[in-house]
PQR file with spaces between the fields and no chain letter, atoms N, CA, C, O and H, PARSE charges and radii, in Angstrom:
ATOM       1  N    UNK     1      21.415    5.013  -17.895 -0.4000 1.5000
ATOM       2  CA   UNK     1      20.672    6.213  -17.732 -0.0000 2.0000
ATOM       3  C    UNK     1      20.471    5.574  -16.394  0.5500 1.7000
ATOM       4  O    UNK     1      19.388    5.379  -15.843 -0.5500 1.4000
ATOM       5  N    UNK     2      21.705    5.264  -15.930 -0.4000 1.5000
ATOM       6  CA   UNK     2      21.571    4.632  -14.166 -0.0000 2.0000
ATOM       7  C    UNK     2      20.277    3.830  -13.509  0.5500 1.7000
ATOM       8  O    UNK     2      19.967    3.684  -12.327 -0.5500 1.4000
ATOM       9  H    UNK     2      22.585    5.422  -16.378  0.4000 1.0000
ATOM      10  N    UNK     3      19.767    3.458  -14.486 -0.4000 1.5000
ATOM      11  CA   UNK     3      18.466    2.452  -14.150 -0.0000 2.0000
ATOM      12  C    UNK     3      18.628    0.876  -12.916  0.5500 1.7000
ATOM      13  O    UNK     3      17.866    0.195  -12.230 -0.5500 1.4000
ATOM      14  H    UNK     3      20.019    3.576  -15.447  0.4000 1.0000
ATOM      15  N    UNK     4      19.919    0.925  -13.193 -0.4000 1.5000
ATOM      16  CA   UNK     4      20.440    0.357  -12.356 -0.0000 2.0000
ATOM      17  C    UNK     4      20.440    0.463  -10.748  0.5500 1.7000
ATOM      18  O    UNK     4      20.719   -0.428   -9.946 -0.5500 1.4000
ATOM      19  H    UNK     4      20.538    1.478  -13.750  0.4000 1.0000
ATOM      20  N    UNK     5      20.061    1.766  -10.499 -0.4000 1.5000
ATOM      21  CA   UNK     5      20.282    2.489   -9.103 -0.0000 2.0000
ATOM      22  C    UNK     5      19.250    2.984   -8.730  0.5500 1.7000
ATOM      23  O    UNK     5      18.294    3.241   -9.461 -0.5500 1.4000
ATOM      24  H    UNK     5      19.834    2.490  -11.150  0.4000 1.0000
ATOM      25  N    UNK     6      19.347    3.251   -7.097 -0.4000 1.5000
ATOM      26  CA   UNK     6      18.030    4.329   -6.872 -0.0000 2.0000
ATOM      27  C    UNK     6      19.360    5.932   -7.125  0.5500 1.7000
ATOM      28  O    UNK     6      20.511    6.205   -6.785 -0.5500 1.4000
ATOM      29  H    UNK     6      20.124    3.042   -6.504  0.4000 1.0000
ATOM      30  N    UNK     7      18.026    6.688   -8.059 -0.4000 1.5000
ATOM      31  CA   UNK     7      18.446    8.027   -7.839 -0.0000 2.0000
ATOM      32  C    UNK     7      18.551    8.642   -6.904  0.5500 1.7000
ATOM      33  O    UNK     7      19.301    9.609   -7.042 -0.5500 1.4000
ATOM      34  H    UNK     7      17.091    6.466   -8.335  0.4000 1.0000
ATOM      35  N    UNK     8      18.111    8.521   -5.942 -0.4000 1.5000
ATOM      36  CA   UNK     8      18.229    9.654   -4.601 -0.0000 2.0000
ATOM      37  C    UNK     8      18.319    7.900   -3.458  0.5500 1.7000
ATOM      38  O    UNK     8      18.099    6.732   -3.779 -0.5500 1.4000
ATOM      39  H    UNK     8      17.502    7.736   -5.830  0.4000 1.0000
ATOM      40  N    UNK     9      18.685    8.449   -2.295 -0.4000 1.5000
ATOM      41  CA   UNK     9      18.810    7.872   -1.105 -0.0000 2.0000
ATOM      42  C    UNK     9      17.738    7.212   -0.396  0.5500 1.7000
ATOM      43  O    UNK     9      17.391    7.605    0.718 -0.5500 1.4000
ATOM      44  H    UNK     9      18.864    9.398   -2.034  0.4000 1.0000
ATOM      45  N    UNK    10      17.116    6.094   -1.057 -0.4000 1.5000
ATOM      46  CA   UNK    10      15.708    5.600   -0.095 -0.0000 2.0000
ATOM      47  C    UNK    10      15.121    5.502   -1.578  0.5500 1.7000
ATOM      48  O    UNK    10      14.411    4.517   -1.779 -0.5500 1.4000
ATOM      49  H    UNK    10      17.398    5.775   -1.962  0.4000 1.0000
ATOM      50  N    UNK    11      15.230    5.994   -2.175 -0.4000 1.5000
ATOM      51  CA   UNK    11      14.161    5.627   -3.707 -0.0000 2.0000
ATOM      52  C    UNK    11      14.697    4.116   -4.244  0.5500 1.7000
ATOM      53  O    UNK    11      15.803    3.626   -4.017 -0.5500 1.4000
ATOM      54  H    UNK    11      15.807    6.794   -2.012  0.4000 1.0000
ATOM      55  N    UNK    12      13.526    3.485   -5.070 -0.4000 1.5000
ATOM      56  CA   UNK    12      13.345    2.350   -5.780 -0.0000 2.0000
ATOM      57  C    UNK    12      14.464    2.399   -6.376  0.5500 1.7000
ATOM      58  O    UNK    12      14.874    3.557   -6.444 -0.5500 1.4000
ATOM      59  H    UNK    12      12.628    3.882   -5.255  0.4000 1.0000
ATOM      60  N    UNK    13      15.279    1.489   -6.934 -0.4000 1.5000
ATOM      61  CA   UNK    13      16.252    1.055   -8.397 -0.0000 2.0000
ATOM      62  C    UNK    13      15.596    0.505   -8.809  0.5500 1.7000
ATOM      63  O    UNK    13      14.859   -0.220   -8.140 -0.5500 1.4000
ATOM      64  H    UNK    13      14.946    0.548   -6.879  0.4000 1.0000
ATOM      65  N    UNK    14      15.546    0.579  -10.064 -0.4000 1.5000
ATOM      66  CA   UNK    14      15.153   -0.013  -11.707 -0.0000 2.0000
ATOM      67  C    UNK    14      15.999   -1.612  -11.425  0.5500 1.7000
ATOM      68  O    UNK    14      16.833   -1.980  -10.598 -0.5500 1.4000
ATOM      69  H    UNK    14      16.144    1.168  -10.607  0.4000 1.0000
ATOM      70  N    UNK    15      15.406   -2.177  -12.388 -0.4000 1.5000
ATOM      71  CA   UNK    15      15.612   -3.842  -12.855 -0.0000 2.0000
ATOM      72  C    UNK    15      16.217   -3.367  -13.651  0.5500 1.7000
ATOM      73  O    UNK    15      15.675   -2.415  -14.213 -0.5500 1.4000
ATOM      74  H    UNK    15      14.729   -1.878  -13.060  0.4000 1.0000
ATOM      75  N    UNK    16      18.175   -3.917  -14.298 -0.4000 1.5000
ATOM      76  CA   UNK    16      18.244   -4.083  -15.375 -0.0000 2.0000
ATOM      77  C    UNK    16      19.011   -5.481  -15.289  0.5500 1.7000
ATOM      78  O    UNK    16      19.986   -5.710  -14.573 -0.5500 1.4000
ATOM      79  H    UNK    16      18.615   -4.690  -13.842  0.4000 1.0000
ATOM      80  N    UNK    17      18.307   -6.468  -16.256 -0.4000 1.5000
ATOM      81  CA   UNK    17      18.979   -7.814  -16.121 -0.0000 2.0000
ATOM      82  C    UNK    17      20.454   -8.475  -17.043  0.5500 1.7000
ATOM      83  O    UNK    17      20.376   -8.527  -18.271 -0.5500 1.4000
ATOM      84  H    UNK    17      17.515   -6.282  -16.837  0.4000 1.0000
ATOM      85  N    UNK    18      21.301   -8.786  -16.573 -0.4000 1.5000
ATOM      86  CA   UNK    18      22.226   -9.096  -17.165 -0.0000 2.0000
ATOM      87  C    UNK    18      22.500  -10.093  -18.216  0.5500 1.7000
ATOM      88  O    UNK    18      22.155  -11.266  -18.070 -0.5500 1.4000
ATOM      89  H    UNK    18      21.365   -8.743  -15.576  0.4000 1.0000
ATOM      90  N    UNK    19      23.139   -9.647  -19.326 -0.4000 1.5000
ATOM      91  CA   UNK    19      22.711  -10.906  -20.805 -0.0000 2.0000
ATOM      92  C    UNK    19      24.343  -10.461  -20.809  0.5500 1.7000
ATOM      93  O    UNK    19      25.137   -9.547  -20.586 -0.5500 1.4000
ATOM      94  H    UNK    19      23.418   -8.695  -19.444  0.4000 1.0000
ATOM      95  N    UNK    20      24.151  -12.164  -21.341 -0.4000 1.5000
ATOM      96  CA   UNK    20      25.673  -12.638  -22.026 -0.0000 2.0000
ATOM      97  C    UNK    20      25.204  -13.293  -23.187  0.5500 1.7000
ATOM      98  O    UNK    20      24.256  -14.036  -23.444 -0.5500 1.4000
ATOM      99  H    UNK    20      23.506  -12.907  -21.523  0.4000 1.0000
ATOM     100  N    UNK    21      26.399  -12.668  -23.978 -0.4000 1.5000
ATOM     101  CA   UNK    21      25.666  -13.818  -25.483 -0.0000 2.0000
ATOM     102  C    UNK    21      24.749  -13.457  -26.362  0.5500 1.7000
ATOM     103  O    UNK    21      24.532  -12.258  -26.541 -0.5500 1.4000
ATOM     104  H    UNK    21      27.169  -12.065  -23.769  0.4000 1.0000
ATOM     105  N    UNK    22      24.266  -14.134  -26.846 -0.4000 1.5000
ATOM     106  CA   UNK    22      22.778  -14.209  -27.910 -0.0000 2.0000
ATOM     107  C    UNK    22      21.930  -14.917  -27.376  0.5500 1.7000
ATOM     108  O    UNK    22      22.280  -16.000  -26.907 -0.5500 1.4000
ATOM     109  H    UNK    22      24.442  -15.107  -26.700  0.4000 1.0000
ATOM     110  N    UNK    23      20.753  -14.545  -27.314 -0.4000 1.5000
ATOM     111  CA   UNK    23      20.136  -15.183  -26.260 -0.0000 2.0000
ATOM     112  C    UNK    23      18.041  -14.258  -26.942  0.5500 1.7000
ATOM     113  O    UNK    23      17.586  -13.319  -27.595 -0.5500 1.4000
ATOM     114  H    UNK    23      20.469  -13.665  -27.695  0.4000 1.0000
ATOM     115  N    UNK    24      17.682  -15.252  -26.269 -0.4000 1.5000
ATOM     116  CA   UNK    24      15.926  -14.896  -26.515 -0.0000 2.0000
ATOM     117  C    UNK    24      16.094  -13.785  -24.612  0.5500 1.7000
ATOM     118  O    UNK    24      14.983  -13.411  -24.235 -0.5500 1.4000
ATOM     119  H    UNK    24      18.052  -16.015  -25.739  0.4000 1.0000
ATOM     120  N    UNK    25      16.440  -13.662  -24.327 -0.4000 1.5000
ATOM     121  CA   UNK    25      16.677  -12.606  -23.273 -0.0000 2.0000
ATOM     122  C    UNK    25      17.132  -11.848  -23.735  0.5500 1.7000
ATOM     123  O    UNK    25      16.337  -10.926  -23.556 -0.5500 1.4000
ATOM     124  H    UNK    25      17.343  -13.967  -24.632  0.4000 1.0000
ATOM     125  N    UNK    26      18.091  -11.393  -24.389 -0.4000 1.5000
ATOM     126  CA   UNK    26      18.407  -10.485  -24.923 -0.0000 2.0000
ATOM     127  C    UNK    26      17.838   -9.619  -26.101  0.5500 1.7000
ATOM     128  O    UNK    26      18.022   -8.409  -26.232 -0.5500 1.4000
ATOM     129  H    UNK    26      18.737  -12.142  -24.535  0.4000 1.0000
ATOM     130  N    UNK    27      16.977  -10.588  -27.097 -0.4000 1.5000
ATOM     131  CA   UNK    27      15.778   -9.668  -27.828 -0.0000 2.0000
ATOM     132  C    UNK    27      14.845   -9.011  -26.573  0.5500 1.7000
ATOM     133  O    UNK    27      14.334   -7.898  -26.695 -0.5500 1.4000
ATOM     134  H    UNK    27      16.827  -11.571  -26.991  0.4000 1.0000
ATOM     135  N    UNK    28      14.722   -9.651  -25.628 -0.4000 1.5000
ATOM     136  CA   UNK    28      13.231   -9.387  -25.034 -0.0000 2.0000
ATOM     137  C    UNK    28      13.626   -7.807  -24.009  0.5500 1.7000
ATOM     138  O    UNK    28      12.814   -6.903  -23.811 -0.5500 1.4000
ATOM     139  H    UNK    28      15.137  -10.556  -25.530  0.4000 1.0000
ATOM     140  N    UNK    29      15.236   -7.847  -23.430 -0.4000 1.5000
ATOM     141  CA   UNK    29      15.636   -6.887  -23.297 -0.0000 2.0000
ATOM     142  C    UNK    29      16.057   -5.501  -24.323  0.5500 1.7000
ATOM     143  O    UNK    29      15.763   -4.374  -23.925 -0.5500 1.4000
ATOM     144  H    UNK    29      15.896   -8.581  -23.591  0.4000 1.0000
ATOM     145  N    UNK    30      16.740   -5.687  -25.617 -0.4000 1.5000
ATOM     146  CA   UNK    30      16.471   -4.768  -26.424 -0.0000 2.0000
ATOM     147  C    UNK    30      15.182   -4.004  -26.622  0.5500 1.7000
ATOM     148  O    UNK    30      15.256   -2.833  -26.994 -0.5500 1.4000
ATOM     149  H    UNK    30      16.979   -6.602  -25.941  0.4000 1.0000
ATOM     150  N    UNK    31      14.005   -4.569  -26.405 -0.4000 1.5000
ATOM     151  CA   UNK    31      12.525   -3.839  -26.986 -0.0000 2.0000
ATOM     152  C    UNK    31      12.449   -3.543  -25.231  0.5500 1.7000
ATOM     153  O    UNK    31      11.274   -3.328  -24.932 -0.5500 1.4000
ATOM     154  H    UNK    31      13.945   -5.520  -26.103  0.4000 1.0000
ATOM     155  N    UNK    32      13.152   -3.492  -24.302 -0.4000 1.5000
ATOM     156  CA   UNK    32      12.739   -3.121  -22.765 -0.0000 2.0000
ATOM     157  C    UNK    32      11.468   -3.329  -22.163  0.5500 1.7000
ATOM     158  O    UNK    32      10.575   -2.614  -21.708 -0.5500 1.4000
ATOM     159  H    UNK    32      14.106   -3.667  -24.544  0.4000 1.0000
ATOM     160  N    UNK    33      11.785   -5.131  -22.382 -0.4000 1.5000
ATOM     161  CA   UNK    33      10.325   -5.965  -21.682 -0.0000 2.0000
ATOM     162  C    UNK    33      10.850   -6.642  -20.600  0.5500 1.7000
ATOM     163  O    UNK    33       9.983   -7.218  -19.943 -0.5500 1.4000
ATOM     164  H    UNK    33      12.511   -5.711  -22.752  0.4000 1.0000
ATOM     165  N    UNK    34      12.204   -6.789  -20.114 -0.4000 1.5000
ATOM     166  CA   UNK    34      12.507   -7.183  -19.033 -0.0000 2.0000
ATOM     167  C    UNK    34      13.047   -6.286  -18.121  0.5500 1.7000
ATOM     168  O    UNK    34      13.440   -6.676  -17.022 -0.5500 1.4000
ATOM     169  H    UNK    34      12.908   -6.321  -20.647  0.4000 1.0000
ATOM     170  N    UNK    35      13.113   -5.006  -18.500 -0.4000 1.5000
ATOM     171  CA   UNK    35      13.834   -3.667  -17.724 -0.0000 2.0000
ATOM     172  C    UNK    35      12.801   -3.113  -16.753  0.5500 1.7000
ATOM     173  O    UNK    35      11.681   -3.617  -16.844 -0.5500 1.4000
ATOM     174  H    UNK    35      12.794   -4.689  -19.394  0.4000 1.0000
ATOM     175  N    UNK    36      12.981   -2.168  -15.843 -0.4000 1.5000
ATOM     176  CA   UNK    36      12.006   -1.668  -14.649 -0.0000 2.0000
ATOM     177  C    UNK    36      12.647   -0.533  -14.369  0.5500 1.7000
ATOM     178  O    UNK    36      13.867   -0.384  -14.434 -0.5500 1.4000
ATOM     179  H    UNK    36      13.891   -1.759  -15.769  0.4000 1.0000
ATOM     180  N    UNK    37      11.802    0.335  -14.034 -0.4000 1.5000
ATOM     181  CA   UNK    37      12.535    1.667  -13.897 -0.0000 2.0000
ATOM     182  C    UNK    37      11.447    2.775  -13.209  0.5500 1.7000
ATOM     183  O    UNK    37      10.456    3.023  -13.895 -0.5500 1.4000
ATOM     184  H    UNK    37      10.811    0.214  -13.980  0.4000 1.0000
ATOM     185  N    UNK    38      11.534    3.259  -12.275 -0.4000 1.5000
ATOM     186  CA   UNK    38      10.673    4.247  -11.604 -0.0000 2.0000
ATOM     187  C    UNK    38      10.061    5.472  -11.772  0.5500 1.7000
ATOM     188  O    UNK    38      11.003    6.020  -12.345 -0.5500 1.4000
ATOM     189  H    UNK    38      12.339    3.057  -11.717  0.4000 1.0000
ATOM     190  N    UNK    39       9.190    6.345  -11.715 -0.4000 1.5000
ATOM     191  CA   UNK    39       9.312    7.378  -12.453 -0.0000 2.0000
ATOM     192  C    UNK    39      10.323    8.260  -12.857  0.5500 1.7000
ATOM     193  O    UNK    39      10.672    8.852  -13.879 -0.5500 1.4000
ATOM     194  H    UNK    39       8.424    5.900  -11.250  0.4000 1.0000
ATOM     195  N    UNK    40      10.808    8.084  -11.206 -0.4000 1.5000
ATOM     196  CA   UNK    40      11.893    9.634  -11.075 -0.0000 2.0000
ATOM     197  C    UNK    40      13.386    8.898  -12.089  0.5500 1.7000
ATOM     198  O    UNK    40      14.332    9.583  -12.476 -0.5500 1.4000
ATOM     199  H    UNK    40      10.524    7.603  -10.376  0.4000 1.0000
ATOM     200  N    UNK    41      13.283    7.894  -12.254 -0.4000 1.5000
ATOM     201  CA   UNK    41      14.458    7.184  -13.463 -0.0000 2.0000
ATOM     202  C    UNK    41      13.966    7.772  -14.431  0.5500 1.7000
ATOM     203  O    UNK    41      14.628    8.678  -14.937 -0.5500 1.4000
ATOM     204  H    UNK    41      12.515    7.338  -11.940  0.4000 1.0000
ATOM     205  N    UNK    42      12.555    7.406  -15.024 -0.4000 1.5000
ATOM     206  CA   UNK    42      12.314    8.121  -16.333 -0.0000 2.0000
ATOM     207  C    UNK    42      12.728    9.273  -16.466  0.5500 1.7000
ATOM     208  O    UNK    42      13.453    9.575  -17.413 -0.5500 1.4000
ATOM     209  H    UNK    42      12.018    6.670  -14.613  0.4000 1.0000
ATOM     210  N    UNK    43      12.224   10.425  -15.245 -0.4000 1.5000
ATOM     211  CA   UNK    43      12.034   11.854  -15.428 -0.0000 2.0000
ATOM     212  C    UNK    43      13.352   11.822  -15.859  0.5500 1.7000
ATOM     213  O    UNK    43      13.441   12.275  -17.000 -0.5500 1.4000
ATOM     214  H    UNK    43      11.635   10.180  -14.475  0.4000 1.0000
ATOM     215  N    UNK    44      14.466   11.444  -15.363 -0.4000 1.5000
ATOM     216  CA   UNK    44      15.882   12.131  -15.397 -0.0000 2.0000
ATOM     217  C    UNK    44      16.621   11.333  -16.540  0.5500 1.7000
ATOM     218  O    UNK    44      17.753   11.737  -16.803 -0.5500 1.4000
ATOM     219  H    UNK    44      14.394   11.077  -14.436  0.4000 1.0000
ATOM     220  N    UNK    45      16.218   10.427  -17.144 -0.4000 1.5000
ATOM     221  CA   UNK    45      16.465    9.985  -18.182 -0.0000 2.0000
ATOM     222  C    UNK    45      16.034   10.833  -19.530  0.5500 1.7000
ATOM     223  O    UNK    45      16.578   10.737  -20.630 -0.5500 1.4000
ATOM     224  H    UNK    45      15.298   10.098  -16.931  0.4000 1.0000
ATOM     225  N    UNK    46      15.206   11.470  -19.270 -0.4000 1.5000
ATOM     226  CA   UNK    46      14.388   12.401  -20.153 -0.0000 2.0000
ATOM     227  C    UNK    46      15.115   13.807  -20.160  0.5500 1.7000
ATOM     228  O    UNK    46      15.194   14.462  -21.199 -0.5500 1.4000
ATOM     229  H    UNK    46      14.763   11.549  -18.377  0.4000 1.0000
ATOM     230  N    UNK    47      15.629   14.234  -18.989 -0.4000 1.5000
ATOM     231  CA   UNK    47      15.714   15.276  -18.595 -0.0000 2.0000
ATOM     232  C    UNK    47      17.704   15.165  -19.001  0.5500 1.7000
ATOM     233  O    UNK    47      18.306   16.230  -19.135 -0.5500 1.4000
ATOM     234  H    UNK    47      15.565   13.702  -18.144  0.4000 1.0000
ATOM     235  N    UNK    48      18.467   13.833  -19.143 -0.4000 1.5000
ATOM     236  CA   UNK    48      19.812   13.701  -20.085 -0.0000 2.0000
ATOM     237  C    UNK    48      19.314   14.044  -21.417  0.5500 1.7000
ATOM     238  O    UNK    48      19.989   14.855  -22.049 -0.5500 1.4000
ATOM     239  H    UNK    48      17.978   12.968  -19.034  0.4000 1.0000
ATOM     240  N    UNK    49      18.406   13.641  -21.881 -0.4000 1.5000
ATOM     241  CA   UNK    49      18.327   14.092  -23.419 -0.0000 2.0000
ATOM     242  C    UNK    49      17.620   15.469  -23.444  0.5500 1.7000
ATOM     243  O    UNK    49      17.533   16.099  -24.498 -0.5500 1.4000
ATOM     244  H    UNK    49      17.858   12.982  -21.367  0.4000 1.0000
ATOM     245  N    UNK    50      17.234   15.822  -22.553 -0.4000 1.5000
ATOM     246  CA   UNK    50      17.393   17.191  -22.743 -0.0000 2.0000
ATOM     247  C    UNK    50      18.445   18.353  -22.638  0.5500 1.7000
ATOM     248  O    UNK    50      18.712   19.429  -23.173 -0.5500 1.4000
ATOM     249  H    UNK    50      17.305   15.310  -21.697  0.4000 1.0000
ATOM     250  N    UNK    51      18.973   17.355  -21.445 -0.4000 1.5000
ATOM     251  CA   UNK    51      20.362   18.242  -21.861 -0.0000 2.0000
ATOM     252  C    UNK    51      21.529   17.579  -22.507  0.5500 1.7000
ATOM     253  O    UNK    51      22.340   16.766  -22.062 -0.5500 1.4000
ATOM     254  H    UNK    51      18.756   16.481  -21.011  0.4000 1.0000
ATOM     255  N    UNK    52      21.421   18.049  -23.483 -0.4000 1.5000
ATOM     256  CA   UNK    52      22.206   17.260  -24.971 -0.0000 2.0000
ATOM     257  C    UNK    52      23.183   16.024  -24.066  0.5500 1.7000
ATOM     258  O    UNK    52      24.408   16.120  -23.988 -0.5500 1.4000
ATOM     259  H    UNK    52      20.762   18.709  -23.844  0.4000 1.0000
ATOM     260  N    UNK    53      22.552   15.115  -23.556 -0.4000 1.5000
ATOM     261  CA   UNK    53      22.759   13.574  -23.018 -0.0000 2.0000
ATOM     262  C    UNK    53      24.045   13.842  -21.751  0.5500 1.7000
ATOM     263  O    UNK    53      24.839   12.977  -21.379 -0.5500 1.4000
ATOM     264  H    UNK    53      21.557   15.037  -23.619  0.4000 1.0000
ATOM     265  N    UNK    54      23.990   14.962  -21.355 -0.4000 1.5000
ATOM     266  CA   UNK    54      24.355   14.473  -19.768 -0.0000 2.0000
ATOM     267  C    UNK    54      23.733   14.407  -18.542  0.5500 1.7000
ATOM     268  O    UNK    54      23.329   15.443  -18.014 -0.5500 1.4000
ATOM     269  H    UNK    54      23.345   15.664  -21.657  0.4000 1.0000
ATOM     270  N    UNK    55      23.607   13.395  -18.047 -0.4000 1.5000
ATOM     271  CA   UNK    55      22.738   12.944  -17.179 -0.0000 2.0000
ATOM     272  C    UNK    55      23.411   14.039  -15.790  0.5500 1.7000
ATOM     273  O    UNK    55      24.598   14.067  -15.464 -0.5500 1.4000
ATOM     274  H    UNK    55      23.936   12.553  -18.476  0.4000 1.0000
ATOM     275  N    UNK    56      22.315   14.849  -15.158 -0.4000 1.5000
ATOM     276  CA   UNK    56      22.445   15.382  -14.080 -0.0000 2.0000
ATOM     277  C    UNK    56      21.338   14.341  -13.142  0.5500 1.7000
ATOM     278  O    UNK    56      20.212   13.939  -13.433 -0.5500 1.4000
ATOM     279  H    UNK    56      21.351   14.826  -15.423  0.4000 1.0000
ATOM     280  N    UNK    57      22.217   14.102  -11.869 -0.4000 1.5000
ATOM     281  CA   UNK    57      21.190   13.118  -10.801 -0.0000 2.0000
ATOM     282  C    UNK    57      20.691   13.990   -9.965  0.5500 1.7000
ATOM     283  O    UNK    57      21.280   14.883   -9.357 -0.5500 1.4000
ATOM     284  H    UNK    57      23.132   14.429  -11.633  0.4000 1.0000
ATOM     285  N    UNK    58      18.657   13.458   -9.947 -0.4000 1.5000
ATOM     286  CA   UNK    58      17.879   14.275   -9.480 -0.0000 2.0000
ATOM     287  C    UNK    58      18.062   14.705   -7.999  0.5500 1.7000
ATOM     288  O    UNK    58      18.268   13.773   -7.221 -0.5500 1.4000
ATOM     289  H    UNK    58      18.178   12.732  -10.441  0.4000 1.0000
ATOM     290  N    UNK    59      18.037   15.488   -7.672 -0.4000 1.5000
ATOM     291  CA   UNK    59      17.849   16.147   -5.847 -0.0000 2.0000
ATOM     292  C    UNK    59      16.846   16.242   -5.246  0.5500 1.7000
ATOM     293  O    UNK    59      15.922   16.348   -6.052 -0.5500 1.4000
ATOM     294  H    UNK    59      17.870   16.245   -8.304  0.4000 1.0000
ATOM     295  N    UNK    60      16.403   16.271   -3.938 -0.4000 1.5000
ATOM     296  CA   UNK    60      15.626   16.242   -3.179 -0.0000 2.0000
ATOM     297  C    UNK    60      16.091   17.365   -2.057  0.5500 1.7000
ATOM     298  O    UNK    60      17.113   17.250   -1.381 -0.5500 1.4000
ATOM     299  H    UNK    60      17.154   16.186   -3.283  0.4000 1.0000
ATOM     300  N    UNK    61      14.812   18.892   -1.944 -0.4000 1.5000
ATOM     301  CA   UNK    61      15.142   19.849   -1.263 -0.0000 2.0000
ATOM     302  C    UNK    61      14.355   20.211   -0.511  0.5500 1.7000
ATOM     303  O    UNK    61      13.419   20.809   -1.041 -0.5500 1.4000
ATOM     304  H    UNK    61      13.981   18.986   -2.493  0.4000 1.0000
ATOM     305  N    UNK    62      14.296   20.072    0.955 -0.4000 1.5000
ATOM     306  CA   UNK    62      13.453   20.122    1.691 -0.0000 2.0000
ATOM     307  C    UNK    62      12.978   21.866    2.153  0.5500 1.7000
ATOM     308  O    UNK    62      13.795   22.661    2.616 -0.5500 1.4000
ATOM     309  H    UNK    62      15.056   19.586    1.385  0.4000 1.0000
ATOM     310  N    UNK    63      11.790   22.134    1.953 -0.4000 1.5000
ATOM     311  CA   UNK    63      11.740   23.581    2.100 -0.0000 2.0000
ATOM     312  C    UNK    63      11.285   23.527    3.841  0.5500 1.7000
ATOM     313  O    UNK    63      10.700   22.696    4.536 -0.5500 1.4000
ATOM     314  H    UNK    63      11.125   21.487    1.577  0.4000 1.0000
ATOM     315  N    UNK    64      11.741   24.533    4.028 -0.4000 1.5000
ATOM     316  CA   UNK    64      11.260   25.364    5.399 -0.0000 2.0000
ATOM     317  C    UNK    64      10.389   26.062    5.393  0.5500 1.7000
ATOM     318  O    UNK    64       9.865   26.243    6.492 -0.5500 1.4000
ATOM     319  H    UNK    64      12.216   25.208    3.463  0.4000 1.0000
ATOM     320  N    UNK    65       9.867   26.705    4.341 -0.4000 1.5000
ATOM     321  CA   UNK    65       9.110   27.792    3.733 -0.0000 2.0000
ATOM     322  C    UNK    65       8.104   27.117    2.933  0.5500 1.7000
ATOM     323  O    UNK    65       8.328   26.102    2.273 -0.5500 1.4000
ATOM     324  H    UNK    65      10.292   26.558    3.447  0.4000 1.0000
ATOM     325  N    UNK    66       6.625   27.910    3.040 -0.4000 1.5000
ATOM     326  CA   UNK    66       5.933   27.175    1.726 -0.0000 2.0000
ATOM     327  C    UNK    66       6.501   27.768    0.113  0.5500 1.7000
ATOM     328  O    UNK    66       7.268   28.645   -0.285 -0.5500 1.4000
ATOM     329  H    UNK    66       6.443   28.734    3.576  0.4000 1.0000
ATOM     330  N    UNK    67       5.831   26.966   -0.349 -0.4000 1.5000
ATOM     331  CA   UNK    67       6.768   27.302   -1.864 -0.0000 2.0000
ATOM     332  C    UNK    67       6.191   28.673   -2.446  0.5500 1.7000
ATOM     333  O    UNK    67       5.128   29.159   -2.059 -0.5500 1.4000
ATOM     334  H    UNK    67       5.208   26.254   -0.026  0.4000 1.0000
ATOM     335  N    UNK    68       6.784   29.083   -3.149 -0.4000 1.5000
ATOM     336  CA   UNK    68       6.307   30.495   -3.717 -0.0000 2.0000
ATOM     337  C    UNK    68       5.299   30.448   -4.743  0.5500 1.7000
ATOM     338  O    UNK    68       5.557   29.969   -5.847 -0.5500 1.4000
ATOM     339  H    UNK    68       7.647   28.689   -3.463  0.4000 1.0000
ATOM     340  N    UNK    69       4.384   30.826   -4.507 -0.4000 1.5000
ATOM     341  CA   UNK    69       3.316   31.216   -5.666 -0.0000 2.0000
ATOM     342  C    UNK    69       2.808   32.176   -6.790  0.5500 1.7000
ATOM     343  O    UNK    69       2.613   33.303   -6.334 -0.5500 1.4000
ATOM     344  H    UNK    69       4.175   31.216   -3.610  0.4000 1.0000
ATOM     345  N    UNK    70       2.569   32.078   -7.968 -0.4000 1.5000
ATOM     346  CA   UNK    70       2.459   33.087   -8.909 -0.0000 2.0000
ATOM     347  C    UNK    70       1.225   32.863   -9.284  0.5500 1.7000
ATOM     348  O    UNK    70       0.704   33.569  -10.148 -0.5500 1.4000
ATOM     349  H    UNK    70       2.727   31.162   -8.339  0.4000 1.0000
């Protein structure tokens, strides 16, 4: 899910520990305790689940006009 890299330029990157062999750190990482992810990274991960497993990198769009209202 690309948690170790920034999803868009300038955004915060998550932290994924490097694990080798069987260790307590590996068990802790298995339940997600030693990993971090930004809200944007979590949204992209949920979007990958909804998109049948295909990861699509998030993008930012700069608007020159106000957003359309409904």
